[in-house]
C-alpha positions in Angstrom: 164.3 -20.8 135.5 164.7 -17.1 134.6 168.1 -15.6 134.5 168.1 -13.1 137.4 171.8 -12.5 137.5 172.7 -8.9 138.3 175.4 -6.4 137.3 175.8 -3.3 139.5 177.1 -0.4 137.5 178.6 2.7 138.9 180.7 5.8 137.9 182.9 7.3 140.5 185.6 9.9 141.3 187.2 10.4 144.7 184.6 8.6 146.7 186.8 7.0 149.3 184.4 8.3 152.0 181.4 6.6 150.5 182.3 3.7 148.3 183.0 1.2 151.0 179.5 1.6 152.5 178.0 1.3 149.0 179.9 -1.8 148.0 179.4 -3.5 151.3 175.6 -3.0 150.9 175.4 -4.8 147.5 177.9 -7.7 147.9 175.0 -10.2 148.6 173.1 -9.3 145.5 175.6 -8.4 142.8 176.9 -11.1 140.5 179.4 -8.5 139.2 180.3 -4.9 139.9 181.3 -2.6 137.1 182.9 0.7 138.1 183.9 3.4 135.7 186.5 5.7 137.4 186.8 9.2 135.9 190.1 10.2 137.5 190.2 9.4 141.3 193.3 10.5 143.1 192.3 9.0 146.5 191.8 5.4 147.6 188.6 4.9 145.7 190.0 2.5 143.1 191.9 0.3 145.6 188.8 0.0 147.8 186.7 -1.0 144.8 189.2 -3.7 143.8 189.2 -5.2 147.3 185.5 -5.9 146.7 186.3 -7.6 143.4 184.9 -4.9 141.2 185.9 -4.5 137.6 187.4 -1.0 137.4 187.6 0.8 134.1 189.6 4.1 133.9 188.1 6.7 131.5 188.8 10.3 130.9 186.1 12.7 132.2 184.4 14.6 129.3 181.8 16.5 131.3 179.2 14.0 130.1 177.6 11.7 132.7 175.7 9.6 130.1 178.9 8.8 128.3 180.5 7.5 131.5 177.3 5.6 132.5 177.1 3.9 129.1 180.7 2.7 129.3 179.7 0.9 132.5 176.7 -0.6 130.8 178.8 -1.8 127.8 181.0 -3.8 130.2 178.1 -5.4 132.1 177.6 -9.2 131.3 174.7 -10.2 133.5 171.0 -10.3 132.6 169.9 -7.4 134.8 171.6 -4.1 135.6 171.3 -2.0 138.8 172.7 1.5 138.6 174.0 3.0 141.8 176.2 6.0 142.9 178.9 5.8 145.5 176.9 7.9 147.9 174.1 5.4 147.9 173.4 2.1 149.6 170.7 -0.6 149.6 169.9 -2.5 152.8 170.0 -6.3 153.0 166.3 -6.5 153.2 165.7 -4.2 150.2 168.3 -6.1 148.3 166.6 -9.4 149.0 163.3 -7.9 147.7 165.1 -6.7 144.6 166.4 -10.2 143.8 163.1 -11.8 144.4 161.4 -9.4 142.0 163.8 -10.4 139.3 162.9 -14.0 139.8 159.2 -13.3 139.4 159.2 -10.9 136.4 160.4 -12.3 133.1 158.2 -10.1 130.9 159.0 -6.6 132.4 162.0 -4.7 131.1 162.7 -2.2 133.9 161.6 -1.1 137.3 161.3 2.2 139.1 162.7 2.2 142.6 162.5 4.9 145.4 165.5 7.0 146.2 165.4 8.0 149.9 167.3 11.2 150.6 169.2 11.0 154.0 170.5 14.0 155.9 172.1 13.3 159.3 170.6 9.8 159.1 167.1 11.3 158.8 164.8 10.5 155.9 163.9 13.9 154.3 161.8 12.5 151.5 162.1 10.2 148.5 161.6 10.2 144.8 161.1 7.8 141.9 164.1 6.6 139.9 164.5 4.1 137.1 167.6 2.2 138.2 166.9 -1.5 137.4 166.5 -2.7 133.9 167.4 -5.6 131.6 170.8 -5.6 129.9 169.9 -4.6 126.4 172.3 -2.8 124.0 169.4 -0.5 123.0 169.0 0.8 126.5 171.4 3.7 127.0 171.6 6.9 129.1 170.9 10.3 127.5 171.9 13.8 128.7 175.2 15.2 129.9 173.8 15.8 133.4 170.8 14.3 135.3 171.1 11.6 132.8 168.1 9.4 132.1 167.7 5.9 130.6 163.9 5.8 130.7 163.5 7.5 127.3 165.5 4.9 125.5 163.7 2.0 127.3 160.3 3.6 126.4 161.4 4.0 122.7 162.7 0.5 122.4 160.0 -1.4 124.3 156.4 -1.1 125.3 156.2 1.6 128.0 153.8 -0.7 130.0 156.8 -3.0 130.5 158.2 -0.7 133.1 157.1 -1.7 136.6 157.1 0.2 140.0 158.4 -1.1 143.3 158.7 0.1 146.8 162.4 -1.0 147.0 164.4 1.8 148.6 167.9 3.1 147.9 169.4 5.4 150.5 171.0 8.5 149.1 173.5 10.7 151.1 174.4 13.1 148.4 172.5 16.1 149.9 174.0 15.7 153.4 176.4 18.7 153.9 178.4 16.5 156.3 179.2 14.1 153.6 179.1 16.1 150.3 180.6 19.3 149.0 177.2 20.8 147.9 178.7 24.1 146.7 181.2 22.3 144.4 178.5 20.0 143.1 176.2 22.9 142.3 178.9 24.7 140.4 179.7 21.6 138.4 176.1 21.1 137.5 175.6 24.7 136.4 178.7 24.5 134.2 177.4 21.3 132.6 173.9 22.7 132.0 175.2 25.9 130.5 177.2 23.9 128.0 174.0 22.4 126.5 173.3 23.5 122.9 170.0 25.3 122.4 168.5 22.4 120.4 169.0 20.1 123.5 167.2 22.4 125.9 164.0 20.6 126.5 161.6 20.5 129.4 163.8 18.3 131.5 166.8 20.6 130.9 164.9 23.6 132.2 163.6 21.6 135.1 167.2 20.6 136.0 168.4 24.2 135.6 165.6 25.4 137.8 166.6 23.0 140.5 170.1 24.4 140.5 168.8 28.0 140.9 166.5 26.9 143.6 169.4 25.3 145.6 171.1 28.7 145.8 167.8 30.5 146.5 167.6 32.4 143.3 163.8 32.3 143.3 163.1 34.4 140.2 165.5 32.4 138.0 164.2 29.1 139.4 160.6 29.9 138.7 161.5 31.2 135.2 163.1 27.9 134.4 160.4 25.8 136.0 157.6 27.6 134.1 159.6 27.2 130.9 159.9 23.5 131.7 156.1 23.3 132.3 155.4 25.0 129.0 157.5 22.6 127.1 156.2 19.6 129.0 152.6 20.6 128.4 153.3 20.4 124.6 154.2 16.7 124.9 151.8 13.9 124.1 153.1 11.8 127.0 153.4 12.6 130.7 157.2 12.4 131.6 158.2 11.0 134.9 159.7 14.3 136.1 156.5 16.2 135.7 155.2 15.5 139.2 158.5 16.6 140.6 158.4 19.8 138.6 155.0 20.6 139.9 156.0 20.0 143.5 159.2 22.0 143.1 157.2 25.0 141.7 154.8 24.8 144.7 157.7 24.6 147.2 159.5 27.5 145.7 156.4 29.7 145.7 155.7 28.7 149.3 159.3 29.5 150.5 159.0 32.9 148.8 155.5 33.5 150.4 153.8 33.9 147.0 150.7 32.2 148.3 148.2 33.5 145.7 150.3 32.2 142.9 150.8 29.0 144.8 147.1 28.4 145.2 146.6 29.1 141.5 149.2 26.5 140.6 148.0 24.0 143.1 144.5 24.2 141.6 145.9 23.2 138.2 148.3 20.5 139.5 145.7 18.7 141.7 143.5 18.2 138.6 146.3 16.5 136.9 147.6 14.5 139.8 144.5 13.6 141.9 146.2 11.5 144.6 149.5 13.4 144.9 149.6 13.7 148.7 152.4 16.4 148.9 150.3 18.9 147.0 147.5 18.7 149.6 149.9 19.2 152.5 151.6 22.1 150.8 148.2 23.6 150.3 147.4 23.1 153.9 150.6 24.9 155.0 149.9 27.8 152.7 146.3 28.2 154.0 147.7 28.2 157.6 150.1 31.0 156.7 147.2 33.0 155.3 145.0 32.4 158.4 142.4 30.3 156.4 142.1 27.4 158.8 138.9 25.8 157.4 140.5 25.6 154.0 143.7 24.2 155.6 141.7 21.5 157.4 140.0 20.5 154.1 143.5 20.2 152.5 144.8 18.1 155.4 141.8 15.8 155.3 142.5 15.2 151.6 146.2 14.6 152.4 145.3 11.9 155.0 142.7 10.3 152.6 145.1 9.9 149.7 146.0 6.2 149.1 149.1 5.1 151.0 152.0 3.6 149.1 151.3 5.5 145.9 154.6 5.1 144.1 153.7 7.3 141.2 154.6 10.5 143.1 157.5 11.8 145.1 156.9 11.8 148.9 158.3 14.5 151.3 157.6 12.5 154.4 155.8 15.3 156.2 154.9 12.9 159.0 158.6 13.0 160.0 158.3 16.7 160.8 154.6 17.2 161.8 152.2 15.5 164.2 149.4 15.1 161.7 146.7 14.3 164.2 147.7 17.3 166.4 147.7 19.6 163.4 144.3 18.4 162.5 143.0 18.9 166.1 144.5 22.5 166.1 142.8 23.3 162.8 139.5 21.9 164.1 139.7 24.3 167.0 140.5 27.3 164.8 138.0 26.6 162.0 134.7 28.5 161.8 132.2 27.1 159.4 130.4 29.6 157.3 128.9 29.9 153.8 131.1 31.4 151.2 131.4 35.2 150.6 129.2 36.1 153.6 131.7 38.6 154.9 134.2 41.1 153.5 136.6 43.1 155.7 137.6 46.6 154.7 140.8 48.1 156.2 142.0 51.7 155.6 145.8 51.6 155.9 147.5 54.7 154.5 150.9 53.8 156.0 152.6 50.6 157.1 151.5 49.5 160.6 153.5 46.9 162.6 150.4 44.9 163.3 148.6 45.2 160.0 149.4 41.6 159.0 148.3 40.4 162.4 144.9 42.0 161.8 144.7 40.5 158.3 145.6 37.0 159.4 143.2 37.3 162.4 140.1 37.8 160.2 141.2 35.7 157.2 139.3 32.7 158.5 135.9 34.5 158.4 136.5 36.9 155.5 136.4 35.6 152.0 137.7 38.9 150.7 139.9 41.4 152.5 140.2 44.9 150.9 143.0 47.2 152.0 142.8 50.8 150.9 146.2 52.5 150.8 147.9 55.4 149.1 149.9 55.0 145.9 153.0 56.3 147.7 152.5 54.5 151.0 155.3 52.3 152.5 153.2 49.2 152.7 154.7 46.0 151.4 152.1 45.9 148.7 153.6 42.9 146.9 153.4 40.8 150.0 149.8 41.8 150.6 149.0 40.7 147.1 150.9 37.5 147.6 148.7 36.5 150.5 145.5 37.3 148.6 144.6 40.8 149.7 142.6 43.0 147.4 144.6 46.2 147.3 142.9 49.5 146.4 145.4 52.3 145.8 144.3 56.0 146.1 145.7 59.5 145.7 145.1 62.6 147.8 143.6 63.2 151.2 139.9 62.7 150.7 139.3 59.9 153.2 135.6 59.7 152.5 136.2 59.2 148.8 138.9 56.6 149.5 136.4 54.7 151.8 133.8 54.6 149.0 136.4 53.4 146.5 137.3 50.5 148.8 133.7 49.8 149.7 132.9 49.5 145.9 135.1 46.4 145.9 133.1 44.7 148.7 131.0 41.9 147.2 130.0 39.7 150.2 126.7 39.8 152.1 128.2 42.0 154.9 131.2 44.4 155.3 133.2 44.6 158.5 135.3 47.7 159.1 138.7 47.1 160.8 141.7 49.2 161.6 145.3 48.0 161.5 146.3 46.4 164.8 142.7 45.4 165.8 141.9 41.8 166.6 138.8 39.7 167.2 138.9 36.6 169.5 137.9 33.2 168.1 134.7 33.2 170.1 133.8 36.7 168.9 134.4 35.6 165.3 132.1 32.6 165.9 129.4 35.0 167.2 129.9 37.4 164.3 129.4 34.6 161.7 126.4 33.4 163.6 125.0 37.0 163.5 125.5 37.7 159.8 124.2 34.2 158.9 120.9 34.7 160.6 120.1 38.4 161.1 117.4 40.3 159.2 119.0 43.6 160.4 121.2 45.7 158.2 123.4 48.0 160.4 125.4 47.3 163.6 127.5 48.9 166.3 130.3 46.8 167.7 132.1 47.2 171.0 135.7 48.4 170.5 138.0 47.9 173.4 141.3 49.9 173.6 143.4 47.7 175.9 146.1 50.3 176.3 143.8 53.0 177.5 141.4 50.6 179.1 138.5 52.3 177.3 135.5 50.8 175.6 133.3 52.5 172.9 130.5 51.4 170.6 131.3 52.1 166.9 129.5 51.6 163.6 131.5 48.7 162.1 129.2 46.2 160.4 126.6 46.6 157.7 124.9 44.7 155.0 126.1 45.4 151.4 122.8 46.8 150.2 122.5 48.0 146.6 121.4 51.4 147.6 124.7 52.0 149.5 126.6 51.6 146.3 124.9 54.5 144.6 126.3 57.3 146.8 129.0 59.5 145.3 130.1 61.2 148.6 130.8 59.9 152.0 128.4 62.4 153.5 125.5 61.0 151.5 126.6 57.5 152.5 126.8 58.4 156.2 123.5 60.4 156.2 121.7 57.4 154.8 123.2 55.0 157.3 122.4 57.2 160.3 118.8 57.7 159.1 118.3 54.0 159.8 118.2 52.0 163.0 121.7 50.8 164.0 121.6 47.7 166.3 124.1 47.4 169.2 125.6 43.9 169.4 127.8 42.3 172.1 130.7 41.5 169.9 134.1 43.0 170.7 137.1 44.2 168.7 140.3 44.7 170.6 143.1 47.1 169.8 
């Protein structure tokens, strides 16, 4: 029979609010409990001793690995489970853990899943290596966000690390139970104390997380990209890489840098083919940009990813979104069309309160949206670039020249002219795509309805991007050529 005895090892300080829950949860699986206390002044130690734990008092040296390793040195059982006081493992999960130890004599360690709880709601989980054989060569490394996986990989075959679906509940991010501000400051102090030669990819990933928690987006991204650069130079794929990729995507999304987010998602999806969270984040970004067909494709990929894939973190989007309802809504908003069939050209010299409404309204049918504006305009140009708008900046007051400069960037089969504040209904968009997909005509007048003045007019707004139109140097030449041809009236309406 295999020796499946278990030591539970912890380091604690002033955890009287949490430690009782933690120790109560593991009393049926722990053959011994080793607790390293780093200076508690509350009832933590007395509570631990009531559960029969072996308590070791040590001086705190701002080094989590050192404290962790003291707990490991005092463990006497064959297997070690590492927990924190703000964690617990249910009776059912504990039984699964003990059963796994009975059945696996050849494996050296296991990844478990850490489920983050806020107000008793699961907000997503992550992979953690917390269960391993008691081996003097297996020790934690790093002053903060300490890891043991590296020493296990170095001193055993990496294939001897298994994955499980055993869940540990973690309450450390719940503001009702933890002093998050104090924790963040402690973490920053520890990270800033790292010598330069110790600042590897994991260091910058951890530092980026701390900046992200205080919403310092630029600093967070700077650290994350540095971590990505250092990680890409490694010959192995570290466990934290999937988390790094997801954190980059989430920070870009929260700061509405969608073009950059799409670029990074394209790279990350190639590396992590079945990473569900990436597809859902892509879906949300496409929705924000009004690109519903693309969002639907991403959501379908998300649903199709294998369930129970324990290689990647999971944000549990199903807890916040009705996936089927979202898919139904995207189906209703999607308009199928071939790529690059329509460009939209908008002249916007100054900011307009409904410019973004117009852009989002036509993003589903336009593969390219060109906005012509002046260099000194008050448009939020960075935001327009962030959502994928092709911005053409001009000087002076020659509107015709400005139009031609914008039109020069139109590469699709047709160009639709829009003004800030104008909208096209979903049915009209469907009709418009049907028209440009099948017509042999080149020039079209579209009905423009002014809802405030209750006035309707027919205006030249749609034309094929013919080569001969690109050769004109003045707007007069362009307009003369257009009006020398037949312009077809169509029953498609723009509202303003």
